[in-house]
C-alpha positions in Angstrom: 68.2 40.4 36.9 68.0 43.6 38.8 64.8 45.5 38.0 65.1 48.4 40.4 64.2 51.7 38.9 65.9 55.0 39.6 62.8 56.4 41.4 63.8 54.8 44.7 67.6 55.0 45.1 67.5 54.2 48.8 66.0 50.8 48.2 68.7 48.2 47.5 68.3 44.8 46.0 68.2 42.0 48.6 71.3 40.3 47.2 73.3 43.5 47.7 72.5 44.1 51.4 73.9 41.3 53.6 71.6 39.9 56.3 73.4 39.5 59.6 71.4 36.5 60.7 73.3 36.0 64.0 71.8 39.4 65.0 68.4 37.8 64.8 69.3 34.4 66.3 71.1 35.5 69.4 68.3 37.8 70.8 65.7 35.1 69.9 67.2 32.8 72.6 66.2 35.1 75.4 62.5 35.0 76.3 60.7 38.2 77.2 59.6 36.9 80.6 61.9 36.1 83.5 64.2 33.1 83.1 64.0 30.7 86.1 67.2 29.7 87.8 66.1 26.2 88.5 64.2 23.6 86.4 64.2 22.7 82.8 64.9 25.1 80.0 61.9 26.0 77.9 61.6 23.9 74.7 61.2 27.0 72.6 64.5 28.3 74.0 66.2 25.0 73.3 65.0 25.2 69.7 66.5 28.7 69.3 69.8 27.5 70.7 69.8 24.6 68.3 69.2 27.0 65.4 72.1 29.2 66.5 74.3 26.1 66.8 73.4 25.0 63.2 74.1 28.5 62.0 77.5 28.6 63.6 78.3 25.2 62.3 77.5 26.3 58.7 79.2 29.7 59.1 82.2 29.1 61.4 83.6 32.6 60.5 80.6 34.1 62.4 81.6 32.2 65.6 83.6 35.1 67.1 80.8 37.6 66.4 78.2 35.3 68.0 80.5 34.9 71.0 81.0 38.7 71.4 77.2 39.2 71.2 76.7 36.5 73.9 79.4 38.1 76.0 77.8 41.5 75.9 74.5 39.9 76.9 76.2 38.2 79.8 77.8 41.4 81.0 74.5 43.2 80.8 72.7 40.4 82.7 75.3 40.3 85.4 75.2 44.1 85.9 71.4 44.0 86.2 71.6 40.9 88.5 69.5 38.8 86.0 70.9 35.5 87.1 68.5 33.4 85.0 69.6 35.2 81.8 73.3 34.7 82.8 72.6 31.0 83.3 71.0 30.8 79.9 74.0 32.5 78.3 76.3 29.9 80.0 74.1 27.1 78.7 74.2 28.5 75.2 78.0 28.8 75.4 78.3 25.2 76.6 76.0 24.0 73.8 78.1 25.8 71.2 81.3 24.3 72.6 79.8 20.8 72.7 78.4 21.0 69.2 81.4 22.5 67.4 84.0 20.3 65.8 87.5 20.5 67.2 
């Protein structure tokens, strides 16, 4: 039942506006602080990668969009010489490839 009134035409019902969840999941992988080149990956980052993997497994049609988003992030990190972020993107890609069915 849609109970929106005509007073606020710019406000749409939640079911009408699709949420692009991958746009929230991909940036959540990258911490605000510097990513170290060596050592273990932060457990919070691993949880975010796992969430992204579960999302792509449930929505395989979103895989190319997630991949494009990660590729753009990799290109940006490489141009800025942020090697830790580039390594994190590579780890995310490998996790996605390992977790996806053939």
